[in-house]
C-alpha positions in Angstrom: -29.4 70.1 -31.2 -26.1 68.5 -29.5 -23.2 67.8 -32.0 -22.2 64.0 -32.2 -18.3 63.5 -31.4 -16.6 62.6 -34.7 -15.9 58.7 -35.1 -12.1 59.1 -34.5 -12.8 60.8 -31.2 -15.5 58.3 -30.3 -12.9 55.6 -30.8 -9.8 57.2 -29.0 -11.7 58.9 -26.2 -9.7 62.4 -26.8 -11.6 65.4 -27.5 -10.2 68.6 -28.6 -7.0 69.5 -30.6 -6.6 69.9 -34.1 -4.6 66.8 -34.7 -5.7 63.9 -36.1 -4.9 60.5 -35.2 -3.1 58.7 -37.9 -4.8 55.9 -39.7 -3.9 52.2 -39.2 -2.3 52.4 -42.5 -0.2 55.4 -41.8 1.2 53.6 -38.8 1.9 50.5 -40.5 3.6 52.4 -43.1 5.7 54.5 -40.2 6.7 51.1 -38.3 7.9 49.8 -41.8 10.0 52.7 -42.4 11.6 52.7 -39.3 12.2 48.9 -39.7 13.7 49.6 -43.1 16.0 52.5 -41.8 17.3 50.2 -39.0 18.2 47.4 -41.4 19.5 49.7 -43.8 21.9 51.1 -41.0 22.7 47.1 -40.0 23.5 46.1 -43.7 25.7 49.3 -44.2 27.7 47.7 -40.7 28.1 44.6 -42.3 29.2 45.8 -45.7 32.0 47.9 -43.7 33.3 45.0 -42.0 31.9 45.5 -38.7 30.5 42.4 -36.9 26.9 42.7 -36.3 25.7 40.6 -33.2 22.4 38.8 -32.6 21.8 40.7 -29.9 22.5 44.3 -31.5 20.0 43.0 -34.4 17.3 42.0 -31.9 17.6 45.5 -29.8 17.6 47.5 -33.1 14.3 45.5 -34.3 12.8 45.8 -30.8 13.6 49.8 -30.9 11.9 49.6 -34.5 8.8 48.1 -33.0 8.5 50.5 -29.9 8.7 47.4 -27.4 
């Protein structure tokens, strides 16, 4: 009998390696946490009296999104 690939391996096309792919829920949580950290930094700057430009905000949000 031949061994059938696991569903995760089938979808990703990657085999071999013990590292599991994160689930969609885990990826979403990670993205939300990065966004939260970026917003937190911006809020701290504003509270400290630093002016935060729209361009800086957009750059931080894009960086959090990974695009």
